[in-house]
C-alpha positions in Angstrom: 8.2 -39.1 32.8 6.5 -38.5 29.4 8.3 -37.0 26.3 7.7 -33.6 25.3 8.1 -31.9 21.9 9.5 -28.7 20.6 8.9 -27.3 17.1 11.6 -25.4 15.2 10.1 -22.6 13.4 11.6 -20.6 10.5 10.5 -17.3 12.2 13.3 -17.5 14.7 16.0 -18.2 12.1 14.8 -15.6 9.5 17.3 -12.9 8.6 16.1 -9.6 10.0 16.9 -7.6 6.9 15.3 -10.0 4.5 12.6 -8.5 2.4 11.1 -11.7 1.1 8.8 -13.9 3.2 9.6 -17.0 1.1 12.4 -19.5 1.4 13.5 -23.0 0.2 15.1 -25.9 2.2 18.3 -26.6 0.5 19.6 -29.4 2.6 18.8 -31.6 5.6 21.9 -33.0 7.5 19.9 -35.2 9.8 17.0 -37.7 9.2 14.0 -38.5 11.3 15.1 -40.5 14.3 18.5 -38.8 14.5 19.7 -37.8 18.1 20.8 -34.1 18.3 22.4 -31.8 20.7 21.4 -28.2 21.4 23.1 -26.2 18.6 23.4 -29.1 16.1 23.0 -27.8 12.6 20.0 -29.8 11.2 19.9 -28.3 7.8 19.9 -25.2 5.7 17.4 -23.0 4.1 18.0 -20.2 1.6 16.2 -16.9 2.1 16.7 -14.6 -0.9 20.4 -15.4 -1.5 21.4 -16.0 2.0 22.0 -19.5 3.4 20.6 -19.9 6.9 21.5 -22.7 9.2 18.6 -24.6 10.8 19.7 -25.2 14.4 18.4 -27.5 17.1 17.1 -25.4 20.1 17.4 -28.3 22.4 18.8 -31.8 22.8 16.5 -34.5 21.6 15.5 -36.7 18.7 14.2 -35.6 15.3 10.6 -36.8 15.2 9.6 -35.2 12.1 11.1 -33.1 9.2 8.0 -31.1 8.0 9.4 -29.7 4.7 11.4 -31.9 2.2 14.5 -30.6 0.6 13.7 -28.3 -2.3 10.4 -27.5 -0.5 9.2 -24.0 -0.3 8.3 -22.2 3.0 7.0 -19.0 4.4 8.3 -17.0 7.3 7.0 -18.7 10.5 6.4 -22.1 9.0 7.4 -25.1 11.2 10.4 -26.9 9.9 11.0 -29.9 12.3 9.8 -31.4 15.4 12.1 -32.6 18.2 11.1 -35.0 20.9 12.8 -34.3 24.3 12.6 -36.1 27.6 
């Protein structure tokens, strides 16, 4: 069976009441190659003055972190890619 991938998008994590469409990655708690479970907090982003957890939506391995710590992003940008079996 071949591996599949899933991308974690900022859109699903964005606070509903946020007026801004820009955010910053404040921390990554995992690195590329890390094994994670569904619900694992991978990192944090700050939208306006709210800290938002970046959470794994499935079990897998972090294949790519797409935005470095301190990097800016817009609503809907991809944050990380997980490989799943």
